[in-house]
Backbone as JSON Lines, residues from 0, in Angstrom:
{"i":0,"aa":"X","n":[78.84,117.44,104.36],"ca":[80.33,117.84,104.41],"c":[80.81,117.89,105.69]}
{"i":1,"aa":"X","n":[82.09,117.62,105.88],"ca":[82.75,117.22,107.01],"c":[83.94,118.36,107.17]}
{"i":2,"aa":"X","n":[84.23,118.84,108.22],"ca":[85.45,119.78,108.66],"c":[86.57,118.97,108.88]}
{"i":3,"aa":"X","n":[86.66,117.93,108.79],"ca":[87.72,117.09,108.88],"c":[88.79,117.16,107.89]}
{"i":4,"aa":"X","n":[90.21,117.61,108.22],"ca":[90.94,117.68,106.97],"c":[91.48,116.64,106.09]}
{"i":5,"aa":"X","n":[91.04,115.51,106.81],"ca":[91.38,114.2,106.11],"c":[90.45,114.1,104.83]}
{"i":6,"aa":"X","n":[89.5,114.78,104.83],"ca":[88.56,114.54,103.55],"c":[88.56,115.72,102.57]}
{"i":7,"aa":"X","n":[89.77,116.67,102.62],"ca":[89.67,117.64,102.09],"c":[90.86,117.41,100.8]}
{"i":8,"aa":"X","n":[91.45,116.48,100.95],"ca":[92.52,116.21,100.16],"c":[92.04,115.81,98.7]}
{"i":9,"aa":"X","n":[92.78,115.8,97.61],"ca":[92.35,115.44,96.41],"c":[92.44,113.93,96.2]}
{"i":10,"aa":"X","n":[91.69,113.13,95.79],"ca":[91.86,111.82,95.65],"c":[92.66,111.39,94.63]}
{"i":11,"aa":"X","n":[93.31,110.32,94.67],"ca":[94.02,109.81,93.34],"c":[95.22,110.85,93.16]}
{"i":12,"aa":"X","n":[95.79,111.72,94.08],"ca":[96.76,112.75,93.58],"c":[98.21,112.01,93.13]}
{"i":13,"aa":"X","n":[98.37,110.9,93.36],"ca":[99.4,110.02,92.89],"c":[99.4,108.97,91.97]}
{"i":14,"aa":"X","n":[100.13,108.87,91.09],"ca":[100.21,107.68,90.03],"c":[100.5,106.4,90.52]}
{"i":15,"aa":"X","n":[99.76,105.48,91.41],"ca":[100.07,104.6,91.98],"c":[99.55,103.39,91.25]}
{"i":16,"aa":"X","n":[100.46,102.49,90.99],"ca":[100.1,101.08,89.89],"c":[99.15,100.31,91.08]}
{"i":17,"aa":"X","n":[97.98,100.18,90.64],"ca":[97.04,99.27,91.17],"c":[96.8,97.72,90.52]}
{"i":18,"aa":"X","n":[97.33,97.62,89.36],"ca":[97.02,96.48,88.6],"c":[98.22,95.52,88.99]}
{"i":19,"aa":"X","n":[97.87,94.23,88.77],"ca":[98.92,93.15,89.38],"c":[99.87,92.93,88.33]}
{"i":20,"aa":"X","n":[100.85,92.19,88.88],"ca":[101.98,92.11,87.79],"c":[101.15,90.93,86.69]}
{"i":21,"aa":"X","n":[101.48,90.9,85.4],"ca":[101.15,89.99,84.31],"c":[101.23,88.58,84.92]}
{"i":22,"aa":"X","n":[100.43,87.89,84.5],"ca":[100.56,86.47,84.68],"c":[101.75,85.63,84.49]}
{"i":23,"aa":"X","n":[102.31,85.94,83.5],"ca":[103.7,85.53,83.04],"c":[104.84,85.8,83.81]}
{"i":24,"aa":"X","n":[104.67,86.81,84.67],"ca":[105.68,87.24,85.58],"c":[105.51,86.25,86.85]}
{"i":25,"aa":"X","n":[104.55,85.64,86.87],"ca":[104.48,84.58,88.12],"c":[104.61,83.34,87.92]}
{"i":26,"aa":"X","n":[105.29,82.81,86.86],"ca":[105.47,81.66,86.3],"c":[106.25,80.84,87.47]}
{"i":27,"aa":"X","n":[107.64,81.39,87.9],"ca":[108.14,80.7,89.01],"c":[107.5,80.69,90.42]}
{"i":28,"aa":"X","n":[106.58,81.71,90.58],"ca":[105.88,81.79,91.91],"c":[105.08,80.65,92.07]}
{"i":29,"aa":"X","n":[104.56,80.02,90.97],"ca":[103.87,78.65,91.26],"c":[104.58,77.72,91.63]}
{"i":30,"aa":"X","n":[105.94,77.6,91.35],"ca":[106.76,76.42,91.73],"c":[107.45,76.82,93.0]}
{"i":31,"aa":"X","n":[107.44,78.11,93.38],"ca":[108.17,78.56,94.66],"c":[107.0,79.32,95.52]}
{"i":32,"aa":"X","n":[105.91,78.79,95.94],"ca":[104.88,79.7,96.59],"c":[105.5,80.47,97.82]}
{"i":33,"aa":"X","n":[105.01,81.42,98.21],"ca":[105.64,82.24,99.42],"c":[105.59,81.33,100.5]}
{"i":34,"aa":"X","n":[104.62,80.42,100.95],"ca":[104.84,79.72,102.31],"c":[105.71,78.76,102.13]}
{"i":35,"aa":"X","n":[106.47,78.48,100.91],"ca":[107.65,77.57,101.09],"c":[109.07,78.02,100.9]}
{"i":36,"aa":"X","n":[108.99,79.47,101.12],"ca":[110.36,80.1,100.88],"c":[111.3,79.69,101.93]}
{"i":37,"aa":"X","n":[111.05,79.79,103.32],"ca":[111.89,79.76,104.37],"c":[112.3,78.18,104.47]}
{"i":38,"aa":"X","n":[111.73,77.25,104.09],"ca":[112.13,75.94,104.05],"c":[113.01,75.68,102.96]}
{"i":39,"aa":"X","n":[113.12,76.52,101.93],"ca":[113.93,76.23,100.78],"c":[115.43,76.29,101.19]}
{"i":40,"aa":"X","n":[116.43,75.37,100.69],"ca":[117.61,75.33,101.03],"c":[118.43,76.73,100.45]}
{"i":41,"aa":"X","n":[117.87,77.38,99.42],"ca":[118.58,78.51,98.89],"c":[118.13,79.8,99.61]}
{"i":42,"aa":"X","n":[117.28,79.54,100.45],"ca":[116.63,80.78,101.28],"c":[117.71,81.4,102.01]}
{"i":43,"aa":"X","n":[118.74,82.41,101.61],"ca":[119.9,82.69,102.32],"c":[119.53,83.94,103.24]}
{"i":44,"aa":"X","n":[120.39,84.08,104.05],"ca":[120.45,85.31,105.06],"c":[120.41,86.72,104.34]}
{"i":45,"aa":"X","n":[121.01,86.79,102.98],"ca":[120.81,87.98,102.14],"c":[119.46,88.16,101.84]}
{"i":46,"aa":"X","n":[118.66,87.08,101.49],"ca":[117.35,87.32,101.0],"c":[116.57,87.5,102.36]}
{"i":47,"aa":"X","n":[116.78,86.91,103.33],"ca":[115.9,87.17,104.54],"c":[116.2,88.71,105.02]}
{"i":48,"aa":"X","n":[117.29,89.1,105.07],"ca":[117.62,90.56,105.32],"c":[116.93,91.48,104.14]}
{"i":49,"aa":"X","n":[117.0,91.42,103.05],"ca":[116.15,91.91,102.01],"c":[114.62,92.13,102.38]}
{"i":50,"aa":"X","n":[113.98,90.81,102.67],"ca":[112.71,90.88,103.16],"c":[112.32,91.67,104.37]}
{"i":51,"aa":"X","n":[113.33,91.5,105.33],"ca":[113.31,92.3,106.64],"c":[113.2,93.82,106.41]}
{"i":52,"aa":"X","n":[113.94,94.32,105.38],"ca":[113.88,95.62,105.15],"c":[112.55,96.05,104.43]}
{"i":53,"aa":"X","n":[111.71,95.24,103.78],"ca":[110.75,95.39,103.22],"c":[109.56,95.48,104.67]}
{"i":54,"aa":"X","n":[109.76,94.54,105.31],"ca":[108.66,94.64,106.56],"c":[109.05,95.76,107.3]}
{"i":55,"aa":"X","n":[110.27,96.24,107.63],"ca":[110.49,97.78,108.12],"c":[109.82,98.81,107.41]}
{"i":56,"aa":"X","n":[109.9,98.91,106.25],"ca":[109.11,99.86,105.29],"c":[107.79,100.01,105.61]}
{"i":57,"aa":"X","n":[107.11,98.72,105.73],"ca":[105.67,98.54,105.72],"c":[105.14,99.11,107.29]}
{"i":58,"aa":"X","n":[106.08,98.67,108.3],"ca":[106.02,99.35,109.58],"c":[105.91,100.72,109.63]}
{"i":59,"aa":"X","n":[107.05,101.25,109.02],"ca":[107.28,102.7,109.34],"c":[106.14,103.44,108.38]}
{"i":60,"aa":"X","n":[105.64,103.04,107.32],"ca":[104.52,103.52,106.58],"c":[103.34,103.76,107.43]}
{"i":61,"aa":"X","n":[103.11,102.37,108.28],"ca":[101.82,102.31,109.06],"c":[102.0,103.23,110.33]}
{"i":62,"aa":"X","n":[103.03,103.23,110.78],"ca":[103.2,104.32,112.03],"c":[103.05,105.83,111.67]}
{"i":63,"aa":"X","n":[103.33,106.14,110.48],"ca":[103.25,107.5,109.91],"c":[101.77,107.65,109.74]}
{"i":64,"aa":"X","n":[101.04,106.67,109.15],"ca":[99.51,107.14,108.86],"c":[98.94,106.96,110.13]}
{"i":65,"aa":"X","n":[99.08,105.98,111.04],"ca":[98.45,105.69,112.27],"c":[98.74,107.23,113.17]}
{"i":66,"aa":"X","n":[100.03,107.62,113.19],"ca":[100.22,108.77,113.93],"c":[99.7,110.18,113.5]}
{"i":67,"aa":"X","n":[99.51,110.27,112.07],"ca":[99.11,111.26,111.61],"c":[97.36,111.46,112.05]}
{"i":68,"aa":"X","n":[96.7,110.32,111.92],"ca":[95.36,110.03,112.12],"c":[95.11,110.5,113.62]}
{"i":69,"aa":"X","n":[96.01,109.97,114.58],"ca":[95.94,110.4,116.05],"c":[96.29,111.92,116.28]}
{"i":70,"aa":"X","n":[97.08,112.56,115.38],"ca":[97.26,113.98,115.77],"c":[95.84,114.58,115.21]}
{"i":71,"aa":"X","n":[95.4,114.28,114.28],"ca":[94.17,114.8,113.48],"c":[92.83,114.76,114.61]}
{"i":72,"aa":"X","n":[92.95,113.34,115.28],"ca":[92.05,113.15,116.14],"c":[92.21,113.63,117.56]}
{"i":73,"aa":"X","n":[93.43,114.59,117.74],"ca":[93.83,115.14,119.03],"c":[94.05,114.02,120.01]}
{"i":74,"aa":"X","n":[94.41,112.87,119.63],"ca":[95.04,111.79,120.62],"c":[96.4,111.61,120.46]}
{"i":75,"aa":"X","n":[97.23,112.78,120.06],"ca":[98.63,112.61,120.07],"c":[99.1,114.08,120.21]}
{"i":76,"aa":"X","n":[100.02,114.42,121.09],"ca":[100.43,115.72,121.48],"c":[101.29,116.41,120.49]}
{"i":77,"aa":"X","n":[101.23,117.63,120.05],"ca":[101.56,117.97,119.04],"c":[103.07,118.11,118.92]}
{"i":78,"aa":"X","n":[103.8,118.04,120.02],"ca":[105.27,118.15,119.72],"c":[105.63,116.78,119.59]}
{"i":79,"aa":"X","n":[105.03,115.85,120.41],"ca":[105.34,114.42,120.26],"c":[105.06,113.93,118.97]}
{"i":80,"aa":"X","n":[104.06,114.48,118.24],"ca":[103.83,114.11,116.88],"c":[104.72,114.57,115.92]}
{"i":81,"aa":"X","n":[105.3,115.63,116.08],"ca":[106.46,116.43,115.4],"c":[107.55,115.59,115.39]}
{"i":82,"aa":"X","n":[107.97,115.27,116.67],"ca":[109.22,114.47,116.91],"c":[109.15,113.05,116.19]}
{"i":83,"aa":"X","n":[107.76,112.42,116.19],"ca":[107.8,111.06,115.71],"c":[107.62,111.23,114.15]}
{"i":84,"aa":"X","n":[107.13,112.24,113.64],"ca":[107.16,112.46,112.25],"c":[108.33,112.81,111.72]}
{"i":85,"aa":"X","n":[109.28,113.63,112.39],"ca":[110.58,114.04,111.93],"c":[111.63,112.6,111.77]}
{"i":86,"aa":"X","n":[111.37,111.77,112.92],"ca":[112.35,110.74,112.93],"c":[111.69,109.37,112.08]}
{"i":87,"aa":"X","n":[110.37,109.32,112.08],"ca":[110.09,108.04,111.28],"c":[109.88,108.35,109.89]}
{"i":88,"aa":"X","n":[109.52,109.59,109.51],"ca":[109.45,110.1,108.32],"c":[110.71,110.32,107.51]}
{"i":89,"aa":"X","n":[111.7,110.66,108.22],"ca":[113.12,110.68,107.6],"c":[113.7,109.25,107.33]}
{"i":90,"aa":"X","n":[113.37,108.33,108.6],"ca":[113.94,106.95,108.49],"c":[113.46,106.3,107.19]}
{"i":91,"aa":"X","n":[111.85,106.41,106.9],"ca":[111.18,105.89,105.7],"c":[112.03,106.32,104.35]}
{"i":92,"aa":"X","n":[112.03,107.84,104.47],"ca":[112.24,108.27,102.99],"c":[113.92,108.06,102.75]}
{"i":93,"aa":"X","n":[114.89,108.1,103.78],"ca":[116.38,107.74,103.34],"c":[116.36,106.33,103.1]}
{"i":94,"aa":"X","n":[115.85,105.62,103.96],"ca":[116.05,104.15,103.7],"c":[115.29,103.54,102.6]}
{"i":95,"aa":"X","n":[114.23,104.07,102.12],"ca":[113.79,103.69,100.81],"c":[114.53,104.27,99.68]}
{"i":96,"aa":"X","n":[115.1,105.29,99.57],"ca":[115.87,105.86,98.63],"c":[117.18,104.86,98.56]}
{"i":97,"aa":"X","n":[117.67,104.65,99.52],"ca":[118.87,103.74,99.54],"c":[118.56,102.41,99.0]}
{"i":98,"aa":"X","n":[117.74,101.78,99.61],"ca":[117.35,100.41,99.19],"c":[116.57,100.43,97.65]}
{"i":99,"aa":"X","n":[116.1,101.26,97.17],"ca":[115.84,101.2,95.72],"c":[117.09,101.5,94.89]}
{"i":100,"aa":"X","n":[118.04,102.35,95.42],"ca":[119.21,102.55,94.61],"c":[119.94,101.15,94.52]}
{"i":101,"aa":"X","n":[120.02,100.54,95.24],"ca":[120.63,99.13,95.63],"c":[120.0,98.38,94.47]}
{"i":102,"aa":"X","n":[118.71,98.26,94.6],"ca":[117.96,97.26,93.7],"c":[117.92,97.64,92.36]}
{"i":103,"aa":"X","n":[118.01,98.82,91.86],"ca":[118.15,99.4,90.55],"c":[119.44,99.24,89.9]}
{"i":104,"aa":"X","n":[120.56,99.39,90.76],"ca":[121.79,99.18,90.23],"c":[122.49,98.07,90.43]}
{"i":105,"aa":"X","n":[121.91,97.08,91.42],"ca":[122.71,95.78,91.65],"c":[121.83,94.69,91.48]}
{"i":106,"aa":"X","n":[120.72,94.61,92.41],"ca":[119.79,93.38,92.68],"c":[119.07,93.19,91.23]}
{"i":107,"aa":"X","n":[118.4,94.3,90.68],"ca":[117.61,93.99,89.41],"c":[118.53,93.47,88.34]}
{"i":108,"aa":"X","n":[119.83,94.07,88.23],"ca":[120.48,93.5,87.12],"c":[121.11,92.01,87.27]}
{"i":109,"aa":"X","n":[121.36,91.68,88.66],"ca":[121.58,90.31,88.9],"c":[120.37,89.22,88.49]}
{"i":110,"aa":"X","n":[119.1,89.83,88.97],"ca":[117.96,88.86,88.58],"c":[117.81,88.76,86.95]}
{"i":111,"aa":"X","n":[117.84,89.84,86.25],"ca":[117.73,90.01,84.92],"c":[118.8,89.12,84.16]}
{"i":112,"aa":"X","n":[119.94,88.97,84.75],"ca":[121.22,88.11,84.21],"c":[120.97,86.67,84.28]}
{"i":113,"aa":"X","n":[120.29,86.27,85.52],"ca":[119.97,85.09,85.82],"c":[118.8,84.47,84.95]}
{"i":114,"aa":"X","n":[117.51,85.22,84.69],"ca":[116.49,84.95,84.17],"c":[115.81,86.08,83.33]}
{"i":115,"aa":"X","n":[116.31,86.36,82.11],"ca":[115.82,87.51,81.3],"c":[114.38,87.29,81.11]}
{"i":116,"aa":"X","n":[113.53,85.99,81.34],"ca":[112.16,85.96,81.03],"c":[111.36,87.01,81.82]}
{"i":117,"aa":"X","n":[112.05,87.46,83.07],"ca":[111.1,88.44,83.9],"c":[111.68,89.85,83.82]}
{"i":118,"aa":"X","n":[112.34,90.07,82.63],"ca":[112.72,91.69,82.57],"c":[111.57,92.64,82.44]}
{"i":119,"aa":"X","n":[110.36,92.09,81.9],"ca":[109.2,93.01,81.98],"c":[108.6,93.46,83.37]}
{"i":120,"aa":"X","n":[108.69,92.42,84.22],"ca":[108.48,92.52,85.56],"c":[109.38,93.48,86.51]}
{"i":121,"aa":"X","n":[110.67,93.26,86.05],"ca":[111.55,94.13,86.61],"c":[111.41,95.51,86.06]}
{"i":122,"aa":"X","n":[111.07,95.7,84.87],"ca":[110.84,97.14,84.51],"c":[109.73,97.78,85.18]}
{"i":123,"aa":"X","n":[108.6,96.95,85.35],"ca":[107.24,97.43,86.23],"c":[107.98,98.15,87.53]}
{"i":124,"aa":"X","n":[108.84,97.16,88.19],"ca":[109.26,97.47,89.5],"c":[110.04,98.84,89.52]}
{"i":125,"aa":"X","n":[110.76,98.91,88.47],"ca":[111.78,100.12,88.31],"c":[110.85,101.4,88.19]}
{"i":126,"aa":"X","n":[109.84,101.22,87.25],"ca":[108.89,102.36,87.09],"c":[108.13,102.63,88.56]}
{"i":127,"aa":"X","n":[107.74,101.62,89.25],"ca":[107.24,101.9,90.42],"c":[108.08,102.7,91.31]}
{"i":128,"aa":"X","n":[109.42,102.67,91.27],"ca":[110.35,103.17,92.06],"c":[110.5,104.83,91.6]}
{"i":129,"aa":"X","n":[110.45,105.12,90.38],"ca":[110.3,106.35,89.87],"c":[108.92,107.09,90.47]}
{"i":130,"aa":"X","n":[107.81,106.32,90.32],"ca":[106.59,106.91,90.77],"c":[106.68,107.19,92.3]}
{"i":131,"aa":"X","n":[107.31,106.22,93.09],"ca":[107.46,106.43,94.57],"c":[108.23,107.5,94.87]}
{"i":132,"aa":"X","n":[109.13,107.98,94.0],"ca":[109.94,109.06,94.36],"c":[109.19,110.47,94.53]}
{"i":133,"aa":"X","n":[108.06,110.38,93.62],"ca":[107.17,111.83,93.68],"c":[106.36,111.75,95.02]}
{"i":134,"aa":"X","n":[106.0,110.4,95.5],"ca":[105.14,110.29,96.83],"c":[106.25,110.56,98.03]}
{"i":135,"aa":"X","n":[107.23,110.12,97.87],"ca":[108.3,110.45,98.91],"c":[108.76,111.94,99.03]}
{"i":136,"aa":"X","n":[108.77,112.66,97.87],"ca":[109.06,114.11,97.93],"c":[108.04,114.87,98.57]}
{"i":137,"aa":"X","n":[106.71,114.24,98.29],"ca":[105.49,114.85,98.96],"c":[105.29,114.69,100.3]}
{"i":138,"aa":"X","n":[105.94,113.68,100.86],"ca":[106.08,113.28,102.27],"c":[106.9,114.02,102.9]}
{"i":139,"aa":"X","n":[108.16,114.48,102.32],"ca":[109.11,115.39,102.9],"c":[108.68,116.49,102.99]}
{"i":140,"aa":"X","n":[107.91,117.23,101.71],"ca":[107.74,118.54,101.92],"c":[106.49,118.76,102.75]}
{"i":141,"aa":"X","n":[105.34,117.9,102.68],"ca":[104.28,118.15,103.58],"c":[104.7,117.82,105.02]}
{"i":142,"aa":"X","n":[105.63,116.95,105.3],"ca":[105.85,116.68,106.52],"c":[106.66,117.68,107.21]}
{"i":143,"aa":"X","n":[107.61,118.23,106.45],"ca":[108.34,119.4,106.98],"c":[107.49,120.54,107.35]}
{"i":144,"aa":"X","n":[106.67,121.0,106.39],"ca":[105.63,122.03,106.7],"c":[104.82,121.74,107.82]}
{"i":145,"aa":"X","n":[104.4,120.71,107.96],"ca":[103.45,120.27,109.18],"c":[104.07,120.78,110.47]}
{"i":146,"aa":"X","n":[105.64,120.17,110.48],"ca":[106.29,120.19,111.7],"c":[106.59,121.79,111.85]}
{"i":147,"aa":"X","n":[106.91,122.54,110.91],"ca":[107.05,123.91,111.13],"c":[105.8,124.52,111.58]}
{"i":148,"aa":"X","n":[104.6,124.21,110.96],"ca":[103.33,124.9,111.32],"c":[102.87,124.59,112.8]}
{"i":149,"aa":"X","n":[103.24,123.35,113.2],"ca":[102.97,123.2,114.85],"c":[103.63,124.09,115.5]}
{"i":150,"aa":"X","n":[104.77,124.72,115.26],"ca":[105.44,125.63,116.11],"c":[104.76,126.99,115.59]}
{"i":151,"aa":"X","n":[104.53,127.26,114.75],"ca":[103.93,128.75,114.25],"c":[102.41,128.86,114.24]}
{"i":152,"aa":"X","n":[101.84,127.77,113.79],"ca":[99.91,128.0,113.77],"c":[99.55,126.68,113.8]}
{"i":153,"aa":"X","n":[99.05,126.29,115.17],"ca":[98.41,124.9,115.37],"c":[97.18,124.71,114.39]}
{"i":154,"aa":"X","n":[96.7,125.59,113.97],"ca":[95.4,125.5,113.41],"c":[95.76,124.9,111.69]}
{"i":155,"aa":"X","n":[96.75,125.83,111.37],"ca":[97.21,125.64,109.79],"c":[97.98,124.28,109.88]}
{"i":156,"aa":"X","n":[98.56,123.64,110.96],"ca":[99.26,122.66,110.96],"c":[98.22,121.37,111.06]}
{"i":157,"aa":"X","n":[97.26,121.5,111.56],"ca":[96.01,120.59,111.35],"c":[95.48,120.41,110.03]}
{"i":158,"aa":"X","n":[95.51,121.5,109.28],"ca":[95.15,121.63,107.94],"c":[96.14,120.88,107.03]}
{"i":159,"aa":"X","n":[97.3,121.26,107.36],"ca":[98.39,120.64,106.54],"c":[98.46,119.03,107.03]}
{"i":160,"aa":"X","n":[98.29,118.71,108.06],"ca":[98.26,117.21,108.47],"c":[97.27,116.52,107.73]}
{"i":161,"aa":"X","n":[96.17,117.07,107.27],"ca":[95.29,116.5,106.65],"c":[95.87,116.18,105.17]}
{"i":162,"aa":"X","n":[96.4,116.92,104.51],"ca":[97.5,116.55,103.42],"c":[98.21,115.56,103.49]}
{"i":163,"aa":"X","n":[98.95,115.62,104.77],"ca":[99.88,114.75,104.83],"c":[99.47,113.11,105.3]}
{"i":164,"aa":"X","n":[98.0,113.19,105.62],"ca":[97.48,111.91,105.84],"c":[97.14,111.23,104.55]}
{"i":165,"aa":"X","n":[96.66,112.08,103.56],"ca":[96.66,111.58,102.1],"c":[97.79,111.09,101.84]}
{"i":166,"aa":"X","n":[99.1,111.71,102.08],"ca":[100.35,111.19,101.5],"c":[100.79,109.79,102.27]}
{"i":167,"aa":"X","n":[100.55,109.88,103.56],"ca":[100.96,108.5,104.18],"c":[100.1,107.54,103.95]}
{"i":168,"aa":"X","n":[98.83,107.68,103.72],"ca":[97.96,106.62,103.04],"c":[98.43,106.28,101.79]}
{"i":169,"aa":"X","n":[98.76,107.1,100.93],"ca":[99.15,106.7,99.35],"c":[100.65,105.9,99.61]}
{"i":170,"aa":"X","n":[101.48,106.15,100.49],"ca":[102.69,105.41,100.43],"c":[102.27,103.91,101.12]}
{"i":171,"aa":"X","n":[101.49,103.87,102.03],"ca":[100.94,102.48,102.44],"c":[100.47,101.66,101.3]}
{"i":172,"aa":"X","n":[99.51,102.3,100.6],"ca":[98.83,101.59,99.28],"c":[99.96,101.33,98.5]}
{"i":173,"aa":"X","n":[100.82,102.16,98.02],"ca":[101.86,101.95,97.25],"c":[102.79,100.62,97.72]}
{"i":174,"aa":"X","n":[103.05,100.73,98.95],"ca":[104.2,99.81,99.25],"c":[103.49,98.51,99.2]}
{"i":175,"aa":"X","n":[102.13,98.4,99.73],"ca":[101.67,97.15,99.77],"c":[101.45,96.41,98.49]}
{"i":176,"aa":"X","n":[101.27,97.1,97.42],"ca":[101.18,96.59,95.97],"c":[102.58,96.34,95.46]}
{"i":177,"aa":"X","n":[103.57,97.2,95.49],"ca":[104.87,97.27,95.21],"c":[105.82,96.09,95.77]}
{"i":178,"aa":"X","n":[105.82,96.11,97.1],"ca":[106.66,95.31,97.96],"c":[106.23,93.84,97.85]}
{"i":179,"aa":"X","n":[105.06,93.72,97.68],"ca":[104.45,92.19,97.53],"c":[104.82,91.82,96.05]}
{"i":180,"aa":"X","n":[104.46,92.53,95.1],"ca":[105.01,92.15,93.89],"c":[106.48,91.94,93.5]}
{"i":181,"aa":"X","n":[107.07,92.88,94.07],"ca":[108.73,92.79,94.02],"c":[109.26,91.36,94.75]}
{"i":182,"aa":"X","n":[108.65,91.12,95.92],"ca":[109.24,89.88,96.63],"c":[108.64,88.42,95.67]}
{"i":183,"aa":"X","n":[107.34,88.52,95.08],"ca":[107.15,87.39,94.7],"c":[107.65,87.09,93.13]}
{"i":184,"aa":"X","n":[108.34,88.21,92.69],"ca":[109.01,88.18,91.3],"c":[110.45,87.84,91.6]}
{"i":185,"aa":"X","n":[110.96,88.47,92.61],"ca":[112.53,88.22,93.06],"c":[112.79,86.97,93.59]}
{"i":186,"aa":"X","n":[112.05,86.48,94.75],"ca":[112.36,85.42,95.64],"c":[112.19,84.03,94.75]}
{"i":187,"aa":"X","n":[111.33,83.58,94.04],"ca":[111.4,82.57,93.12],"c":[112.56,82.71,92.21]}
{"i":188,"aa":"X","n":[112.95,83.77,91.59],"ca":[114.1,83.74,90.89],"c":[115.44,83.4,91.53]}
{"i":189,"aa":"X","n":[115.39,84.03,92.93],"ca":[116.57,83.63,93.8],"c":[116.67,82.31,94.17]}
{"i":190,"aa":"X","n":[115.68,81.75,94.55],"ca":[115.64,80.34,94.78],"c":[115.85,79.4,93.67]}
{"i":191,"aa":"X","n":[115.45,79.39,92.68],"ca":[115.23,78.72,91.35],"c":[116.89,78.84,90.99]}
{"i":192,"aa":"X","n":[117.4,79.95,90.79],"ca":[118.67,79.71,90.32],"c":[119.86,79.73,91.43]}
{"i":193,"aa":"X","n":[119.33,79.81,92.68],"ca":[120.36,79.72,93.77],"c":[121.28,80.85,93.97]}
{"i":194,"aa":"X","n":[120.72,81.99,93.68],"ca":[121.52,83.24,93.76],"c":[121.57,83.67,95.22]}
{"i":195,"aa":"X","n":[122.48,84.64,95.59],"ca":[122.64,85.16,96.69],"c":[122.93,84.11,97.77]}
{"i":196,"aa":"X","n":[123.48,83.06,97.65],"ca":[123.76,81.94,98.78],"c":[124.89,82.18,99.44]}
């Protein structure tokens, strides 16, 4: 048994989808594979910006997980960690909520109207957004508690950071699955139907 708080958190605490998209949702991906997107004439600036936001989310999730590990390993100063956690954690939570609101209310309906064959995939992605809200709420709660405890009780802060490390790891895994599936469903529809040009 170890005293490392990263190993005290309950595994599988979050309902993260691990199964791949159904094969029929990848129908257009065969015609528009990922490595051909940038050369396609329908690959607009709007689509590039949307993919750029996804890259930012992946990077922020990695920073939060790496910083938490460094703090637990005593390789990151307490106050520096608290500042980075507040800044990058808030950026990830706020931007993901805004991004998903846009997708649910504007982007996904546009994709559905263009090609309703892929509505099942869109429903899976919308369900992911609801599940991710739970993980983001946990990040906000655990992150805020960690920051407060850094000022009040450094040992309890490390215990809380162990729980935080589980949450940041869950977000990273979630985004890895969700964003990849979202990109591989949406971009082929956009290219095929010349949307967002």
